[in-house]
N, C-alpha and C positions, 0 to 999 in steps of 0.2 A: 435490585434496581440501581443501587449505588455503584455496583461493579460495572454495569452497562455505561453509566455516565463517566466513570473513571476510564474505561476502555476508549470511549469516544474522545475524551479529552486527550488521551495519549496519542491517538491517531492524529488529531489535529496538531499536537506538538511536533510529532515526527514530520508531518507534511510541512509545517511551518519552518522547521529547521532546514529542510531541503530547499525551499524557496528562498529563505534568507541567506543561506550560505552559497548556493549555486543557482542564482536566478537565470543566467544565460543558458546553462545546461538544461534547466527545466523547460525553458522556452523552446530550445532545440528539440528536446524529447517530445514535447507536445506537438510540434510541427510535423514530426516524423510519424506520429501515430496513425493518421489517415492513410499513409502509404504502406503500412504493415498489413500483412495478410490477416484475415479474421481468425484463421486457425492459430496463428502465433499469439494473438491477443487472448484468445480463449485458453490456450495452453498456459500462458503466464498467469491468467486469472485463476485457473484451477490449481496451479502451483502455489500461488499466494494463499488461496483458500486452505490448501492442505497444510502448509507451514503454519498458518495462523491457528488452525484447528489443533495441530500438534502442540503448539506453545500453550494454548489455553488448557488442553488436557494435561500437559506436564505440570503446569502451575497448580491446577486444581487437585491433582492426585499427588 
């Protein structure tokens, strides 16, 4: 359970860094999301999921 909390904390740190260092870029990206095709968003989601899964697998093994 500690690993889950550590992972959640790390996600929040990484998100916070992006908003702190590049606030205008993040605003522009969020404005563009509704205009993107659903298939592109789904593909990016699956890619992020795959990369995250591989990182966790690599760290654990």
